[in-house]
C-alpha positions in Angstrom: -10.9 10.2 8.4 -9.0 11.7 5.5 -6.8 14.8 5.7 -7.1 17.8 3.4 -3.7 19.0 2.1 -2.5 22.0 0.1 -0.1 21.6 -2.8 2.9 21.8 -0.4 1.5 18.9 1.6 0.5 20.9 4.6 -2.7 19.7 6.3 -5.5 22.4 6.6 -8.5 20.2 7.5 -10.0 16.8 7.4 -13.0 14.8 6.3 -14.9 12.3 8.5 -17.7 10.6 6.4 -19.4 13.5 4.6 -18.4 16.2 7.1 -15.5 18.6 6.6 -13.6 20.0 9.6 -10.9 22.6 10.1 -7.9 22.0 12.3 -9.7 23.4 15.3 -12.2 20.5 15.0 -15.1 22.8 13.9 -17.3 21.7 11.1 -16.6 23.9 8.1 -18.6 22.1 5.4 -19.8 18.9 3.8 -18.4 16.6 1.1 -20.3 15.1 -1.8 -18.7 12.8 -4.4 -17.9 15.7 -6.7 -17.5 18.8 -4.5 -16.9 20.3 -1.0 -19.6 22.7 0.1 -19.5 25.3 2.9 -22.1 25.3 5.7 -24.5 27.3 3.6 -24.5 24.8 0.7 -22.3 26.8 -1.6 -19.5 25.0 -3.6 -16.0 25.8 -2.3 -14.0 23.2 -4.3 -14.4 20.6 -7.0 -13.2 17.1 -6.4 -11.7 14.9 -9.1 -10.5 11.6 -7.7 -8.4 12.8 -4.7 -7.6 16.2 -6.2 -9.1 19.5 -4.9 -9.7 22.2 -7.4 -11.0 25.8 -7.2 -13.9 27.2 -9.4 -11.5 27.6 -12.3 -10.2 24.0 -12.0 -6.8 25.1 -10.7 -5.4 22.5 -8.3 -5.3 23.7 -4.7 -4.5 20.4 -3.0 -5.6 16.9 -2.4 -7.5 14.6 -0.1 -5.1 12.2 1.7 -5.4 8.4 2.2 -7.9 7.1 4.8 -6.4 6.9 8.3 -7.9 5.4 11.5 -9.5 8.1 13.7 -7.3 8.1 16.9 -8.4 10.4 19.7 -5.2 9.9 21.7 -3.8 13.2 20.4 -6.6 15.4 21.8 
């Protein structure tokens, strides 16, 4: 599991494998090596290394380091 963070470092979602989830644990898209897609297959963000970028390549945030999925908090 890897968190999705905005430029201020606030978590707004997470990635498990190739699936992207919001903070309410609902799937909101999928991840490929180069982009994040919404559930209809449309590109939402570009990915370059761990950076997240909009369609104009403006940085919107980053993908955090991998962490172990711990269900104790639910």
